[in-house]
C-alpha positions as a printed Julia matrix, in Angstrom:
255×3 Matrix{Float64}:
  14.92    2.81   -2.25
  16.17    6.09   -3.72
  15.22    6.99   -7.3
  16.63    9.87   -9.32
  14.28   11.22  -11.98
  14.18   14.22  -14.32
  10.82   16.01  -14.49
  10.48   18.86  -17.02
  14.08   19.87  -16.4
  13.82   19.43  -12.61
  16.11   16.94  -10.84
  14.14   14.97   -8.24
  15.34   12.44   -5.66
  12.42   10.2    -4.69
  12.8     8.25   -1.43
  10.45    5.26   -1.0
  12.2     3.63    1.93
  14.03    5.12    4.88
  16.47    2.27    5.45
  19.73    3.95    4.51
  22.39    5.99    6.29
  23.01    9.7     6.36
  26.33    9.08    4.56
  24.5     7.37    1.68
  21.98   10.22    1.45
  24.73   12.87    1.57
  26.62   11.1    -1.24
  23.46   10.81   -3.34
  22.66   14.5    -2.95
  26.23   15.44   -3.87
  26.13   13.29   -7.03
  22.64   14.2    -8.25
  22.47   17.84   -7.09
  18.65   17.64   -6.93
  16.28   20.57   -7.19
  13.89   18.83   -4.79
  13.71   15.72   -2.55
  10.4    13.86   -2.29
   9.98   11.22    0.41
   7.12    8.72    0.73
   8.72    6.96    3.69
   9.75    8.36    7.11
  13.42    9.18    6.63
  15.14   10.62    9.75
  18.41   11.1     7.84
  16.81   13.97    5.9
  16.95   16.18    9.0
  20.76   15.87    9.02
  21.31   17.31    5.54
  23.39   20.48    5.75
  22.19   21.89    2.42
  18.99   23.56    3.56
  18.39   25.15    0.14
  17.01   21.89   -1.32
  13.22   21.72   -0.71
  12.14   18.53    1.05
   8.61   17.27    0.55
   7.18   14.5     2.74
   4.18   12.6     1.37
   2.79   10.77    4.4
   1.46    7.45    3.08
  -0.16    6.22    6.3
  -3.38    7.1     8.08
  -1.69    7.36   11.46
   1.06    9.88   12.09
   4.3     9.16   13.95
   7.17   11.51   14.75
   9.7     9.92   12.42
   7.92   11.73    9.58
   9.13   15.07   10.95
  11.98   16.62    8.95
  13.65   19.8    10.14
  12.99   22.59    7.69
  10.76   20.54    5.36
   9.14   22.62    2.65
   5.83   20.72    2.54
   3.89   17.84    4.13
   1.16   16.14    2.1
  -1.2    14.32    4.44
  -4.25   12.05    4.14
  -6.37   13.08    7.13
  -7.39   15.91    9.44
  -5.91   13.91   12.34
  -2.45   13.92   10.76
  -2.67   17.66   10.14
  -3.53   18.23   13.81
  -0.56   16.12   14.95
   1.84   18.1    12.75
   0.46   21.4    14.06
   0.94   20.2    17.66
   4.61   19.55   16.87
   5.11   23.07   15.57
   4.8    22.59   11.8
   3.39   25.74   10.2
  -0.12   25.35    8.8
   0.87   26.72    5.37
   3.34   23.82    5.01
   0.59   21.18    5.35
  -1.62   20.16    2.43
  -4.43   17.6     2.71
  -4.4    15.6    -0.54
  -5.15   12.07    0.61
  -2.75    9.27   -0.3
  -1.71    9.36   -3.98
  -2.69    6.34   -6.09
  -2.74    5.62   -9.82
  -5.27    7.55  -11.9
  -6.7     4.36  -13.39
  -8.49    3.6   -10.11
 -11.05    6.2   -11.22
 -11.72    4.33  -14.47
 -14.42    1.76  -15.24
 -13.74   -1.88  -16.1
 -15.55   -4.57  -18.07
 -15.55   -7.01  -15.15
 -17.04   -9.99  -17.01
 -14.46   -9.7   -19.79
 -11.59   -9.46  -17.29
 -12.75  -12.54  -15.39
 -13.31  -14.56  -18.58
  -9.92  -13.55  -19.96
  -8.35  -14.93  -16.77
 -10.26  -18.21  -16.84
 -12.66  -17.33  -14.02
 -16.43  -17.54  -13.62
 -18.59  -14.43  -13.92
 -21.23  -15.84  -11.55
 -19.11  -16.85   -8.56
 -17.94  -14.53   -5.79
 -14.28  -13.66   -6.25
 -12.14  -13.36   -3.12
  -8.91  -11.44   -3.66
  -6.0   -12.26   -1.32
  -3.03   -9.9    -1.5
   0.27  -10.17    0.33
   1.33   -6.7    -0.73
   4.21   -5.86   -3.03
   6.72   -7.91   -1.02
   4.61  -10.97   -0.29
   4.7   -10.88    3.5
   1.78  -13.14    4.45
   2.28  -16.85    5.16
  -1.35  -17.7     5.94
  -2.69  -18.02    2.41
  -2.99  -21.82    2.19
  -5.08  -21.84    5.36
  -7.23  -18.97    4.1
  -7.84  -20.64    0.75
  -8.89  -23.92    2.35
 -11.3   -22.18    4.72
 -12.86  -20.19    1.89
 -13.3   -23.27   -0.29
 -15.01  -25.13    2.57
 -17.52  -22.32    3.08
 -19.07  -22.36   -0.38
 -18.96  -23.9    -3.84
 -19.7   -20.48   -5.29
 -16.38  -18.91   -4.36
 -13.25  -18.51   -6.46
  -9.96  -17.2    -5.08
  -7.31  -14.97   -6.64
  -3.99  -14.79   -4.78
  -1.42  -12.05   -5.36
   1.88  -13.23   -3.88
   3.89  -10.11   -4.66
   7.62  -10.76   -4.9
   7.5   -13.83   -2.64
   8.55  -16.5    -5.16
   8.6   -19.23   -2.51
   4.96  -18.56   -1.61
   3.93  -18.47   -5.26
   5.72  -21.74   -6.05
   4.14  -23.49   -3.05
   0.63  -22.35   -3.95
   1.15  -23.07   -7.66
   2.1   -26.63   -6.8
  -0.87  -27.15   -4.49
  -3.56  -25.54   -6.65
  -2.31  -26.09  -10.2
  -5.34  -28.28  -11.02
  -7.93  -26.13   -9.22
  -9.79  -23.93  -11.73
 -11.24  -21.83   -8.91
  -7.86  -20.74   -7.54
  -5.56  -18.44   -9.51
  -2.06  -17.66   -8.27
  -0.06  -14.62   -9.39
   3.27  -13.11   -8.37
   3.96   -9.4    -8.58
   1.34   -7.7   -10.75
   0.61   -4.31  -12.24
  -3.08   -5.23  -12.42
  -4.28   -4.57   -8.87
  -6.8    -2.08  -10.25
  -8.4    -4.77  -12.43
  -8.43   -7.35   -9.63
  -9.88   -4.95   -7.06
 -12.57   -3.8    -9.47
 -13.56   -7.37  -10.4
 -13.49   -8.98   -6.93
 -16.19   -9.28   -4.26
 -13.91   -8.74   -1.26
 -10.21   -8.05   -0.59
  -8.24   -9.67    2.24
  -4.87   -7.97    2.64
  -2.27   -6.3     4.85
  -2.94   -2.72    5.97
  -0.41   -0.81    3.88
  -1.49    2.79    3.33
  -1.39    2.72   -0.47
  -3.1    -0.69   -0.8
  -6.03    0.22    1.43
  -6.36    3.58   -0.35
  -6.61    1.74   -3.67
  -9.25   -0.54   -2.13
 -11.2     2.49   -0.93
 -11.12    4.0    -4.42
 -12.24    0.65   -5.87
 -15.2     0.47   -3.46
 -14.35   -3.13   -2.57
 -15.23   -4.59    0.87
 -12.01   -4.85    2.85
 -10.74   -7.3     5.49
  -7.37   -6.5     7.07
  -5.83   -9.78    8.13
  -3.33  -10.07   11.0
  -2.01   -6.47   10.91
   1.4    -6.27   12.56
   1.96   -3.8    15.43
   3.01   -0.36   14.27
   1.81    1.51   11.2
  -0.11   -1.48    9.81
  -2.13   -1.88   12.98
  -2.77    1.88   13.24
  -3.92    2.01    9.6
  -6.23   -0.94   10.27
  -7.68    0.67   13.39
  -8.29    3.92   11.51
 -10.2     2.11    8.76
 -12.18    0.09   11.3
 -13.04    3.21   13.31
 -14.46    4.86   10.2
 -16.35    1.73    9.08
 -14.16    1.23    6.02
 -12.79   -2.23    6.91
 -12.93   -5.2     9.25
  -9.91   -6.49   11.14
  -9.39  -10.25   11.32
  -6.76  -11.97   13.46
  -8.2   -15.42   12.84
 -10.38  -16.87   10.13
 -13.5   -16.91   12.31
 -12.8   -13.91   14.53
 -13.06  -10.23   13.64
 -12.94   -7.29   16.02
């Protein structure tokens, strides 16, 4: 996705997905005439831009670096870890172009929350353990029904909150199955991940860089379920290596 925004008189193109052609990017730059391009997704087409006067800033939103993040002539790289900085240096990026800032998340993750009030307002118990299941913004997981059933079998003192993201089919299926269960709450896309992370006992989710960074800021125990090969798996391994999460491929097996 490409977003054009005006910030204090500065024209900014913000790239949050790299799935577009060089021709599309060239046309966008010609129309917007940006003062700066900010990318939060590896976008190889950026290296092909002929106008080298426009500063390009890459905000690397994963904990494991891969070469598709490299942009010829980039003005700045914002990275999350020392490891990523080392990888960029090995590939010839100048040290003064690399800034270690972590992965940017919303400011509200530093705030406090009245957990009991939040749970009561959403029809949940303040004495039961709350398990938060998140499919990520695009609702990619299909294992939720199985997870919910296993959790309910384990204890009578567990309640489950499911965030389906933009997967309407998943939400409709779970709504139908659990509409009469007061201990299971089903939501679609939500702007309240901060509140749910702060009020839950554990989070089971995919290993997207921003989501697991939000979980880290929320100080919530984290289980990364069935990470797919690639950046998800590398993010999961990084968190496991540093004792910040468990990886689960099956309900009863973690490694």
